[in-house]
C-alpha positions in Angstrom: 0.0 0.0 0.0 1.3 3.5 -0.9 0.0 6.8 0.3 1.0 10.4 -0.1 -0.6 11.2 3.3 1.0 10.7 6.7 -0.7 10.9 10.0 -1.3 14.6 10.5 -1.2 14.4 14.3 2.1 12.5 14.5 5.7 13.7 14.0 7.9 12.6 11.2 11.5 11.4 11.5 13.8 12.1 8.6 17.4 10.9 8.1 20.2 11.9 5.7 23.5 10.1 5.4 24.2 10.8 1.7 27.3 12.8 2.3 29.7 13.8 5.1 27.2 14.6 7.8 24.7 12.3 9.4 21.5 14.4 9.7 18.5 13.6 11.9 15.4 15.7 11.9 12.2 15.3 13.9 9.3 17.5 12.9 5.6 18.0 13.3 3.5 19.8 10.6 5.7 22.7 9.6 7.7 22.8 12.9 11.1 21.3 13.3 11.1 19.8 16.8 14.7 18.6 16.8 17.6 18.7 14.3 21.2 17.6 14.6 24.1 16.9 12.3 26.8 14.5 13.4 30.2 14.4 11.9 31.2 10.8 12.3 33.2 9.5 9.3 33.0 5.7 9.3 31.0 5.8 12.6 27.4 6.2 11.5 26.6 2.5 12.1 27.3 3.0 15.9 26.0 6.5 16.2 22.6 6.6 14.4 20.4 4.2 16.4 21.5 5.6 19.8 20.9 9.2 18.6 17.4 8.4 17.4 16.6 6.7 20.6 17.8 9.7 22.6 15.9 12.1 20.4 12.6 10.2 20.6 13.0 9.7 24.4 13.6 13.5 24.9 10.2 14.1 23.2 8.4 11.4 25.0 8.0 9.3 21.9 8.4 5.7 20.8 9.0 4.6 17.2 5.4 3.5 17.0 4.2 7.0 17.7 5.7 8.4 14.5 3.6 9.4 11.6 6.3 8.2 9.2 10.0 7.8 8.8 12.0 8.9 5.7 15.5 9.0 4.5 17.5 10.5 1.6 18.0 7.6 -0.8 20.7 9.0 -2.9 22.8 9.6 -4.7 25.7 9.6 -2.3 27.9 7.5 -0.1 27.2 3.8 -0.5 27.7 3.1 3.2 25.9 6.2 4.4 22.8 5.4 2.3 22.8 1.8 3.3 22.9 2.6 7.0 20.2 5.2 7.0 17.9 3.2 4.7 18.4 0.1 6.7 17.5 2.1 9.8 14.3 3.3 8.1 13.5 -0.3 7.2 14.1 -1.4 10.8 11.9 1.3 12.3 9.2 1.0 9.6 8.9 -2.8 9.6 9.5 -3.2 13.3 7.1 -0.5 14.6 4.5 -0.6 11.8 5.4 2.9 10.5 5.1 4.0 6.9 8.4 4.8 5.0 9.5 7.1 2.3 12.6 7.9 0.3 13.8 11.4 -0.7 16.2 12.4 -3.5 19.1 14.6 -2.6 19.3 16.9 -5.7 15.8 18.2 -5.6 16.3 19.0 -1.9 19.3 21.1 -2.7 17.6 22.8 -5.6 14.6 23.7 -3.4 16.8 25.8 -1.2 17.8 28.2 -4.1 15.0 30.7 -5.0 16.2 31.1 -8.6 14.1 31.0 -11.8 17.1 30.5 -14.1 19.4 27.6 -14.8 20.8 25.9 -11.6 23.2 23.0 -11.6 23.3 20.7 -8.6 26.5 18.8 -8.5 27.4 16.5 -5.6 30.6 14.6 -5.0 30.8 11.1 -6.6 34.5 10.3 -5.8 37.2 9.5 -8.3 37.0 12.9 -10.1 33.3 12.4 -10.7 30.2 14.4 -9.9 26.5 13.5 -9.8 25.0 16.4 -11.8 21.5 17.5 -12.6 20.1 20.8 -14.1 17.1 22.6 -12.6 15.0 25.6 -13.6 12.7 27.3 -11.1 13.3 24.4 -8.7 12.3 21.7 -11.1 14.5 19.2 -12.9 15.1 20.2 -16.6 17.4 17.3 -17.4 18.5 13.8 -16.2 20.7 13.0 -13.2 24.0 11.7 -14.5 27.5 10.9 -13.5 30.1 13.1 -15.2 33.8 13.5 -15.0 35.2 16.8 -13.7 36.4 17.7 -17.2 33.1 16.9 -18.9 31.0 18.8 -16.3 33.3 21.8 -16.5 32.8 21.9 -20.2 29.0 21.7 -19.7 29.1 24.6 -17.2 31.1 26.7 -19.7 28.3 26.5 -22.3 25.6 28.5 -20.5 25.6 31.0 -17.6 24.2 29.5 -14.5 24.2 29.1 -10.7 25.7 26.0 -9.2 25.5 24.3 -5.8 26.7 21.2 -4.2 29.7 19.4 -2.7 30.9 18.4 -6.2 32.0 21.9 -6.9 34.5 22.1 -4.1 37.3 20.3 -6.1 36.3 21.6 -9.5 37.9 24.4 -11.6 34.7 26.4 -12.1 34.4 28.4 -15.3 33.6 32.1 -15.3 30.2 31.5 -16.7 29.1 29.8 -13.5 28.4 31.4 -10.1 28.9 28.8 -7.3 26.9 29.2 -4.1 28.7 28.9 -0.8 29.0 25.6 1.1 26.0 26.5 3.3 23.9 25.3 0.4 25.7 22.0 0.1 23.5 20.1 2.6 19.7 19.9 2.9 18.5 22.1 5.8 16.2 20.7 8.5 13.2 22.6 7.3 13.9 21.4 3.7 14.0 17.8 4.8 10.8 18.2 6.8 9.0 20.0 3.9 10.0 17.3 1.5 8.9 14.5 3.8 5.5 16.1 4.3 4.8 15.8 0.5 6.5 12.4 0.0 4.7 9.2 -0.9 4.9 6.8 2.1 4.5 3.1 1.8 4.5 -0.1 3.8 7.8 -1.2 2.1 11.2 0.3 2.5 12.5 2.8 0.0 15.2 1.6 -2.4 18.6 3.3 -2.7 19.4 5.5 -5.7 22.8 4.3 -6.9 24.4 5.7 -10.1 27.7 4.0 -9.8 29.3 1.0 -8.1 30.7 1.3 -4.6 34.4 1.9 -4.2 34.7 -1.6 -2.7 33.3 -3.1 -5.9 35.5 -1.0 -8.1 38.6 -1.9 -6.1 37.7 -5.5 -5.6 40.6 -7.1 -7.6 43.1 -5.3 -5.4 41.2 -6.0 -2.2 40.9 -9.7 -3.1 44.5 -10.1 -4.0 45.6 -8.6 -0.7 43.6 -11.4 1.0 44.9 -14.2 -1.3 41.6 -14.5 -3.2 40.7 -14.3 -6.8 38.2 -11.7 -7.9 35.7 -14.5 -8.6 36.1 -15.9 -5.1 35.7 -12.5 -3.6 32.6 -11.8 -5.5 30.9 -14.9 -4.1 31.2 -13.4 -0.7 29.5 -10.1 -1.5 25.8 -10.2 -0.4 23.3 -9.0 -2.9 21.5 -6.6 -0.6 19.6 -4.6 -3.2 16.0 -5.2 -2.1 14.5 -6.7 1.0 13.0 -10.2 0.6 9.6 -10.2 -1.2 7.8 -11.1 2.0 9.2 -8.1 3.9 6.5 -5.5 4.8 3.5 -5.2 6.9 1.2 -8.2 7.5 -2.0 -7.9 5.5 -4.8 -6.0 7.3 
């Protein structure tokens, strides 16, 4: 079952682990009740659940009291997305709470009140960016993975604004006006507003991946360091793409 409506009398929990910060937002209607950003590189898996428990307890809530739980589903860090989306699945399936996924680039574009061309470019590692054009806050082109050189050439074609973590290591052409790093992350009110209009369902959101994880790309070297062939190593990689078909709420 899928619905675009959440419980209006219950707060929403929204998570974002797509990039460097682990963000947790609790909100009710248009009011952000709690927001925090944790800088914990490589430590999200041990920090997220205790932080959520602490936040809910501070507001006298249990997971079952939530009107819905949402997370940014990508693009971004493979590990960060997996941890936050797995947490959404655990809360949703365990407490019987509806779930939703949010896309990062529209969130960042929504924070820029600009009617002209806006490029959102986030860091994709290995001299790559995830790039998408917007106009008046709406996508006007596909979300793609581009090399720094290719994206710079695209920026040079048309005057535009640009925002996102992918700009910070890029030689930006004079045709482009980059916004400051303040705009690189979704703000708490932005996450809450997006969650309020998202489609919630009884099944967990799927991650938005546009490239393989670094571990997959470096698998031959990782396997060799452990005395394994690439084929042997691949047999040990779990295919955690979707939850089992039976996962979800029991039938009403």
